[in-house]
N, C-alpha and C positions, 0 to 999 in steps of 0.2 A: 359397554365399552372397556376395550382391553386397558388401555391408558387414557383414562379421561382427562381433558384439559383442566388447569386448576379453576377453583372457584373464584367469582368476581369479589372484588374487595367490599366488605360492609358485612352485614349481619344476615343476610338473607343468601343462604347456599342455593347452588344450582345442584338439583338432584338429577343422578345420572341412572337411576332405576325407577320405573314407573311406579312400584310400590312405596316408593318414598315421598311421592307427590299426594299432598291432600288438601282438600278444600277447607279454607279457613273461613269460618263464619264471619269473623269481625270485618274481614276483607269484602266479603260477597255484600254485607250490609251498606259497607261504605260506597260500594259500587251501584247500588240499587238507590241510596240518597242522591247520588251523584246524578244518576239518569232521570229521577224525578225532578232534580232542580233544572235539568236541561230541558225537560218538556213536561209540561203539566197534564199532557194527555196520558202520561204513565202513573199519575196520581194514584188512580184506583186500581191499578194492574198489580199482578201478583208474580212473582218468580216462579217458573215452572221446572227449572233444572239449574242445580249449580255444579260447576266441575272445575278441575284444575288440570292443567297439562305440564308437560315437560317441556324445555326449550330444546328444540331439534338442533343439535350439533354433532359433527363427526369426530373422529378420533383425533385429528388434527386441529379441531377448533375452527376450520375454514370452510365456508359454504361447499356444496358439491353442486356444481353446474355443468351440465353438457350432456352428450350423447353417452349412452349406456353402451360399453364395449361389448360386442357379439351379439348384440341385439338390435337389429336394423330398426329405425324409425323411432326408437325410445330415448325420450331425453329426461332428465331431473333436474329441479332448481329446488335444493332443501338444504338445510343445515345453516341457516343464519342467525340461529339462535335468537336473541331478543330483537335482533335488527331485520328481521324478514319484512316488517309491515314498513320500514323506512327504505330498504334496499330493494323491495320487490318490484316496483316500476322498472329500475334500472336493469334487475335481473331479467324482467320479462323482455325488454328491449333487446338487449344482448343475446338471449335465447332464441328469440324470434329471428334475428339476423344469423345466427349459426344454422337454424334450421331450413331458412328462406335461402341464404346466400352460401351456406357452406362455412360460414366462419362469422364471428361476431367482428363488426366494425368500431362498435363503440367502445369495448373494452376487450383485453387479452382475456379469453377464458380458460387459457391453458393451466395455471395454478389452481383451477377450480375442478379440474377434470375429474370425472368419476374413475378415469384410467390410472389414477395416482394411487388407488387402492389394490391394484392387481400385481 
């Protein structure tokens, strides 16, 4: 990112380069313990992979939702940062409306258009 958005408050910075994202053993262990506490079926299981990820966010820190300019039939819905899991259903509905009806009826997607980067 040329001009990354500011890091969130607190002591856990958002990393903007993939090489800065690392797996934290203690957090993985906490997640494994939590999973076992939710389901006894996991008691004798083992973790086969551990990974960390970056938070997807665009240069203006707003989601990118809509038709990709110049590429017919291609749409994107990304850049929600940590809010993707919460906003995913509404994003899906709005984007489906845009694809089927030519515009979203539930929310104005213009502020989130990929065209804003052109």
